[in-house]
C-alpha positions, 0 to 999 in steps of 0.5 A, spaced: 527 183 824 530 176 824 526 174 830 520 177 827 521 173 820 523 167 825 516 167 828 512 168 822 516 162 819 514 158 825 507 161 825 506 159 817 509 153 817 508 146 821 512 140 823 515 137 816 515 144 812 507 143 812 504 150 810 498 152 813 494 156 808 491 162 810 485 161 806 479 157 809 477 152 803 471 151 806 469 158 807 471 160 800 467 154 797 460 156 799 462 163 797 464 162 790 457 158 790 453 163 793 446 163 790 447 156 786 443 150 787 447 145 790 443 138 791 448 133 790 455 132 793 460 126 792 466 125 797 471 120 794 476 117 799 471 119 805 474 116 810 470 117 817 466 123 813 469 128 816 470 133 810 462 131 808 460 134 815 464 140 812 460 140 806 454 139 809 454 144 813 456 149 807 450 146 803 445 143 808 440 141 803 444 137 799 445 129 799 452 127 800 454 120 797 461 118 800 465 113 797 470 109 801 472 102 799 476 101 806 472 097 810 476 100 816 471 106 816 465 102 814 462 102 822 463 109 822 460 111 816 454 107 817 453 110 824 454 117 821 448 115 815 444 113 821 444 119 824 443 124 818 439 122 812 443 126 808 448 121 808 449 115 803 455 111 804 457 107 798 462 102 800 466 102 793 472 105 789 472 110 784 476 109 778 476 109 770 474 102 770 468 097 773 470 091 777 474 088 782 481 091 783 487 091 788 486 095 794 493 096 798 492 097 805 498 101 808 500 102 815 496 108 815 489 108 813 490 115 810 495 112 805 491 106 802 490 106 795 488 102 789 495 104 787 501 101 790 506 106 794 512 108 790 519 107 792 519 115 794 513 114 798 515 108 801 522 111 803 520 118 805 514 115 809 516 108 811 511 108 818 505 110 813 506 107 807 508 100 808 503 095 805 501 091 810 496 087 806 492 087 799 485 086 798 480 086 792 475 091 792 469 093 787 470 099 783 466 103 779 466 109 774 462 115 776 459 116 770 456 109 770 454 109 777 450 116 776 446 113 771 445 107 775 443 111 781 438 115 776 441 122 778 441 128 774 448 130 776 453 132 781 454 139 783 460 138 788 466 133 788 471 132 793 477 127 792 482 124 796 484 117 793 491 117 794 494 118 787 487 115 783 484 122 782 485 123 775 483 116 773 476 117 777 476 124 773 476 120 767 471 115 769 466 121 771 468 125 764 461 126 762 458 128 769 464 133 770 462 136 763 455 136 764 453 139 771 459 139 776 460 146 779 466 145 784 472 140 785 476 140 791 481 134 790 488 132 792 494 133 787 501 130 787 507 134 784 511 127 785 509 120 783 508 118 790 504 112 787 505 107 782 501 109 776 498 116 779 498 122 776 502 129 777 499 136 778 500 138 771 496 132 768 490 133 773 490 140 772 490 139 764 484 134 764 480 139 769 482 145 765 480 142 758 473 141 761 472 148 763 474 148 770 479 153 773 484 153 779 482 157 785 487 156 790 492 150 793 491 148 800 496 145 805 502 143 800 506 138 803 514 139 802 520 134 803 526 136 807 529 140 801 523 144 801 520 141 794 513 140 793 510 133 794 502 134 794 497 139 796 489 140 795 486 144 790 480 147 789 477 148 782 470 151 779 467 152 773 466 159 771 460 158 767 456 154 772 458 159 778 457 166 775 465 168 776 
């Protein structure tokens, strides 16, 4: 039994106490939205579009708007859009305000954010979170952008913007309240970015708008086993029939 337990632990957990979820969110999401019309997707923190590819595979008739302020991804996103007319890159950040904001470029592209890495993130992940530059990027509120784009709403949203998720949700309250069926978002159990929200705050905001938590995926823990961050899938039961 001890050897079986050790083998199972190695299978479930990856390097650095990174739990491998047994449920695939990219299969669960289309199953939850089965029979629903999904015509518009927002991917905030799109990087090179890898998650958009999964979303468009699940919802092939949708148009995807990819928000990515990091210029290091611009070439890849333009190439993706040239190869797929469903893809519309937006070289903008999503926030709760409009205008030019500071964007912290870190050693790892995956850690870049409108928010400065906290001491905890910098000390725990120095090779990733070290700030190597600060630039100004254009930020928009999702509600304002949707109105200006002439869209009826957003059906599915994915957010991975390094601590800025709640601010972006606040900037998209009207859209979330009126049309969104599902949200897949990174959530934080510790304040890894200065001014960033923790899970309880993000969860309360989305629940107040009628969303319910389906599951958590790929939770990351520190060396002591304490949760740091994860991905969360929410759906609006009244819009997806669950």
